[in-house]
TIVO-2410 file (N, C-alpha, C; in nm, 3 decimals):
# residues 79
REC num residu      c1      c2      c3 atome chaine
REC   1      M  -2.193   0.169   5.232     N      A
REC   1      M  -2.232   0.262   5.127    CA      A
REC   1      M  -2.377   0.235   5.089     C      A
REC   2      N  -2.451   0.340   5.069     N      A
REC   2      N  -2.592   0.329   5.029    CA      A
REC   2      N  -2.601   0.340   4.878     C      A
REC   3      D  -2.693   0.266   4.822     N      A
REC   3      D  -2.709   0.265   4.677    CA      A
REC   3      D  -2.858   0.255   4.645     C      A
REC   4      I  -2.911   0.349   4.567     N      A
REC   4      I  -3.054   0.345   4.536    CA      A
REC   4      I  -3.081   0.309   4.391     C      A
REC   5      R  -2.979   0.265   4.316     N      A
REC   5      R  -2.999   0.232   4.174    CA      A
REC   5      R  -3.105   0.125   4.153     C      A
REC   6      N  -3.118   0.032   4.244     N      A
REC   6      N  -3.213  -0.077   4.226    CA      A
REC   6      N  -3.344  -0.056   4.302     C      A
REC   7      T  -3.370   0.066   4.344     N      A
REC   7      T  -3.493   0.097   4.414    CA      A
REC   7      T  -3.609   0.092   4.315     C      A
REC   8      P  -3.712   0.015   4.346     N      A
REC   8      P  -3.825   0.006   4.253    CA      A
REC   8      P  -3.902   0.137   4.245     C      A
REC   9      S  -3.967   0.159   4.135     N      A
REC   9      S  -4.053   0.276   4.121    CA      A
REC   9      S  -4.187   0.230   4.064     C      A
REC  10      V  -4.287   0.315   4.081     N      A
REC  10      V  -4.420   0.287   4.030    CA      A
REC  10      V  -4.476   0.414   3.968     C      A
REC  11      P  -4.573   0.403   3.880     N      A
REC  11      P  -4.640   0.523   3.828    CA      A
REC  11      P  -4.712   0.595   3.942     C      A
REC  12      A  -4.709   0.726   3.940     N      A
REC  12      A  -4.767   0.806   4.046    CA      A
REC  12      A  -4.916   0.780   4.067     C      A
REC  13      H  -4.990   0.752   3.961     N      A
REC  13      H  -5.135   0.734   3.976    CA      A
REC  13      H  -5.170   0.616   4.067     C      A
REC  14      R  -5.080   0.521   4.081     N      A
REC  14      R  -5.107   0.406   4.168    CA      A
REC  14      R  -5.101   0.443   4.316     C      A
REC  15      L  -5.044   0.560   4.348     N      A
REC  15      L  -5.033   0.604   4.487    CA      A
REC  15      L  -5.104   0.737   4.511     C      A
REC  16      S  -5.204   0.767   4.429     N      A
REC  16      S  -5.272   0.897   4.439    CA      A
REC  16      S  -5.341   0.917   4.574     C      A
REC  17      D  -5.379   0.808   4.641     N      A
REC  17      D  -5.446   0.821   4.771    CA      A
REC  17      D  -5.350   0.811   4.889     C      A
REC  18      A  -5.221   0.802   4.863     N      A
REC  18      A  -5.122   0.791   4.971    CA      A
REC  18      A  -5.119   0.922   5.051     C      A
REC  19      P  -5.087   0.914   5.180     N      A
REC  19      P  -5.082   1.035   5.265    CA      A
REC  19      P  -4.950   1.111   5.249     C      A
REC  20      W  -4.935   1.181   5.138     N      A
REC  20      W  -4.810   1.252   5.106    CA      A
REC  20      W  -4.785   1.366   5.203     C      A
REC  21      R  -4.658   1.382   5.242     N      A
REC  21      R  -4.616   1.492   5.330    CA      A
REC  21      R  -4.491   1.558   5.272     C      A
REC  22      T  -4.484   1.689   5.286     N      A
REC  22      T  -4.366   1.764   5.247    CA      A
REC  22      T  -4.297   1.811   5.373     C      A
REC  23      S  -4.166   1.801   5.377     N      A
REC  23      S  -4.091   1.843   5.495    CA      A
REC  23      S  -4.109   1.992   5.520     C      A
REC  24      T  -4.113   2.029   5.645     N      A
REC  24      T  -4.119   2.172   5.680    CA      A
REC  24      T  -3.986   2.240   5.647     C      A
REC  25      R  -3.881   2.163   5.622     N      A
REC  25      R  -3.751   2.219   5.588    CA      A
REC  25      R  -3.732   2.233   5.436     C      A
REC  26      S  -3.832   2.194   5.359     N      A
REC  26      S  -3.821   2.202   5.213    CA      A
REC  26      S  -3.808   2.346   5.168     C      A
REC  27      Q  -3.737   2.362   5.059     N      A
REC  27      Q  -3.721   2.493   4.997    CA      A
REC  27      Q  -3.802   2.494   4.868     C      A
REC  28      T  -3.814   2.610   4.806     N      A
REC  28      T  -3.900   2.619   4.689    CA      A
REC  28      T  -3.852   2.534   4.572     C      A
REC  29      S  -3.722   2.511   4.558     N      A
REC  29      S  -3.674   2.435   4.443    CA      A
REC  29      S  -3.622   2.296   4.478     C      A
REC  30      N  -3.616   2.262   4.605     N      A
REC  30      N  -3.559   2.132   4.646    CA      A
REC  30      N  -3.655   2.057   4.737     C      A
REC  31      C  -3.770   2.022   4.686     N      A
REC  31      C  -3.871   1.958   4.770    CA      A
REC  31      C  -3.897   1.815   4.727     C      A
REC  32      V  -3.912   1.730   4.825     N      A
REC  32      V  -3.958   1.594   4.802    CA      A
REC  32      V  -4.076   1.570   4.894     C      A
REC  33      E  -4.158   1.474   4.857     N      A
REC  33      E  -4.271   1.434   4.940    CA      A
REC  33      E  -4.256   1.287   4.976     C      A
REC  34      V  -4.296   1.255   5.096     N      A
REC  34      V  -4.283   1.120   5.149    CA      A
REC  34      V  -4.421   1.071   5.192     C      A
REC  35      A  -4.448   0.944   5.169     N      A
REC  35      A  -4.574   0.884   5.214    CA      A
REC  35      A  -4.545   0.749   5.278     C      A
REC  36      P  -4.584   0.733   5.404     N      A
REC  36      P  -4.573   0.600   5.465    CA      A
REC  36      P  -4.679   0.510   5.402     C      A
REC  37      L  -4.642   0.386   5.374     N      A
REC  37      L  -4.733   0.295   5.307    CA      A
REC  37      L  -4.784   0.184   5.398     C      A
REC  38      G  -4.745   0.185   5.523     N      A
REC  38      G  -4.793   0.083   5.616    CA      A
REC  38      G  -4.715  -0.046   5.602     C      A
REC  39      T  -4.784  -0.156   5.607     N      A
REC  39      T  -4.718  -0.285   5.601    CA      A
REC  39      T  -4.702  -0.331   5.457     C      A
REC  40      G  -4.622  -0.431   5.437     N      A
REC  40      G  -4.598  -0.484   5.303    CA      A
REC  40      G  -4.453  -0.468   5.265     C      A
REC  41      P  -4.418  -0.508   5.144     N      A
REC  41      P  -4.278  -0.503   5.102    CA      A
REC  41      P  -4.225  -0.360   5.088     C      A
REC  42      S  -4.310  -0.264   5.057     N      A
REC  42      S  -4.268  -0.124   5.048    CA      A
REC  42      S  -4.328  -0.048   5.163     C      A
REC  43      A  -4.243   0.017   5.240     N      A
REC  43      A  -4.288   0.087   5.359    CA      A
REC  43      A  -4.300   0.238   5.338     C      A
REC  44      V  -4.222   0.293   5.243     N      A
REC  44      V  -4.219   0.437   5.222    CA      A
REC  44      V  -4.212   0.467   5.073     C      A
REC  45      A  -4.286   0.568   5.031     N      A
REC  45      A  -4.280   0.616   4.892    CA      A
REC  45      A  -4.220   0.757   4.893     C      A
REC  46      L  -4.146   0.789   4.788     N      A
REC  46      L  -4.079   0.919   4.778    CA      A
REC  46      L  -4.099   0.972   4.638     C      A
REC  47      R  -4.133   1.102   4.626     N      A
REC  47      R  -4.150   1.163   4.494    CA      A
REC  47      R  -4.105   1.308   4.497     C      A
REC  48      D  -4.083   1.363   4.379     N      A
REC  48      D  -4.046   1.502   4.361    CA      A
REC  48      D  -4.173   1.586   4.367     C      A
REC  49      S  -4.176   1.684   4.455     N      A
REC  49      S  -4.298   1.764   4.470    CA      A
REC  49      S  -4.326   1.851   4.348     C      A
REC  50      K  -4.224   1.876   4.266     N      A
REC  50      K  -4.244   1.955   4.145    CA      A
REC  50      K  -4.297   1.870   4.030     C      A
REC  51      D  -4.295   1.737   4.047     N      A
REC  51      D  -4.342   1.647   3.942    CA      A
REC  51      D  -4.427   1.537   4.007     C      A
REC  52      R  -4.539   1.575   4.062     N      A
REC  52      R  -4.624   1.481   4.135    CA      A
REC  52      R  -4.680   1.370   4.048     C      A
REC  53      G  -4.681   1.388   3.919     N      A
REC  53      G  -4.725   1.284   3.829    CA      A
REC  53      G  -4.611   1.198   3.777     C      A
REC  54      G  -4.490   1.228   3.822     N      A
REC  54      G  -4.372   1.154   3.777    CA      A
REC  54      G  -4.350   1.027   3.857     C      A
REC  55      P  -4.234   0.968   3.842     N      A
REC  55      P  -4.207   0.840   3.908    CA      A
REC  55      P  -4.202   0.854   4.060     C      A
REC  56      V  -4.230   0.745   4.127     N      A
REC  56      V  -4.229   0.737   4.272    CA      A
REC  56      V  -4.131   0.625   4.311     C      A
REC  57      L  -4.037   0.656   4.398     N      A
REC  57      L  -3.945   0.554   4.448    CA      A
REC  57      L  -4.007   0.485   4.568     C      A
REC  58      L  -3.989   0.354   4.576     N      A
REC  58      L  -4.040   0.276   4.688    CA      A
REC  58      L  -3.924   0.220   4.768     C      A
REC  59      F  -3.935   0.226   4.899     N      A
REC  59      F  -3.831   0.177   4.988    CA      A
REC  59      F  -3.891   0.081   5.090     C      A
REC  60      N  -3.820  -0.027   5.119     N      A
REC  60      N  -3.856  -0.105   5.237    CA      A
REC  60      N  -3.795  -0.032   5.358     C      A
REC  61      R  -3.823  -0.079   5.477     N      A
REC  61      R  -3.775  -0.007   5.596    CA      A
REC  61      R  -3.623   0.008   5.599     C      A
REC  62      A  -3.551  -0.099   5.573     N      A
REC  62      A  -3.405  -0.094   5.576    CA      A
REC  62      A  -3.351   0.000   5.467     C      A
REC  63      G  -3.410  -0.006   5.348     N      A
REC  63      G  -3.368   0.082   5.240    CA      A
REC  63      G  -3.393   0.228   5.271     C      A
REC  64      W  -3.507   0.258   5.334     N      A
REC  64      W  -3.540   0.396   5.370    CA      A
REC  64      W  -3.441   0.448   5.473     C      A
REC  65      L  -3.411   0.368   5.575     N      A
REC  65      L  -3.315   0.411   5.677    CA      A
REC  65      L  -3.177   0.434   5.616     C      A
REC  66      G  -3.138   0.348   5.520     N      A
REC  66      G  -3.011   0.367   5.451    CA      A
REC  66      G  -3.011   0.493   5.366     C      A
REC  67      F  -3.122   0.521   5.298     N      A
REC  67      F  -3.133   0.642   5.217    CA      A
REC  67      F  -3.122   0.767   5.304     C      A
REC  68      I  -3.192   0.768   5.417     N      A
REC  68      I  -3.185   0.884   5.508    CA      A
REC  68      I  -3.043   0.902   5.561     C      A
REC  69      A  -2.978   0.793   5.599     N      A
REC  69      A  -2.840   0.803   5.649    CA      A
REC  69      A  -2.747   0.860   5.541     C      A
REC  70      G  -2.763   0.812   5.417     N      A
REC  70      G  -2.681   0.863   5.307    CA      A
REC  70      G  -2.709   1.010   5.278     C      A
REC  71      A  -2.835   1.051   5.283     N      A
REC  71      A  -2.870   1.191   5.260    CA      A
REC  71      A  -2.809   1.281   5.367     C      A
REC  72      K  -2.813   1.237   5.492     N      A
REC  72      K  -2.755   1.316   5.601    CA      A
REC  72      K  -2.604   1.332   5.585     C      A
REC  73      K  -2.539   1.230   5.527     N      A
REC  73      K  -2.395   1.235   5.506    CA      A
REC  73      K  -2.357   1.309   5.378     C      A
REC  74      G  -2.455   1.351   5.300     N      A
REC  74      G  -2.429   1.423   5.176    CA      A
REC  74      G  -2.396   1.333   5.058     C      A
REC  75      Q  -2.423   1.205   5.070     N      A
REC  75      Q  -2.388   1.108   4.967    CA      A
REC  75      Q  -2.455   1.138   4.833     C      A
REC  76      F  -2.572   1.197   4.835     N      A
REC  76      F  -2.646   1.222   4.711    CA      A
REC  76      F  -2.639   1.367   4.664     C      A
REC  77      D  -2.557   1.448   4.730     N      A
REC  77      D  -2.543   1.588   4.690    CA      A
REC  77      D  -2.485   1.597   4.550     C      A
REC  78      L  -2.535   1.690   4.472     N      A
REC  78      L  -2.490   1.706   4.334    CA      A
REC  78      L  -2.368   1.798   4.324     C      A
REC  79      T  -2.338   1.871   4.427     N      A
REC  79      T  -2.224   1.963   4.421    CA      A
REC  79      T  -2.104   1.910   4.492     C      A
***
């Protein structure tokens, strides 16, 4: 089971220069942006594209792969 409750977050301004990307599959109301962070304890940053100044979730490589696997399985679906 994947769990993101303990995923660290940072203020968005600390990652303003990150190479943010939006999925080509994003819809107008359900968009997230992802930024690879390179090496270090956090490998990937994730934010809501509708709130670019809001919180940013940070994932290490294993956490990111677990999050993607859970999303594909519908684990985080609200319906």
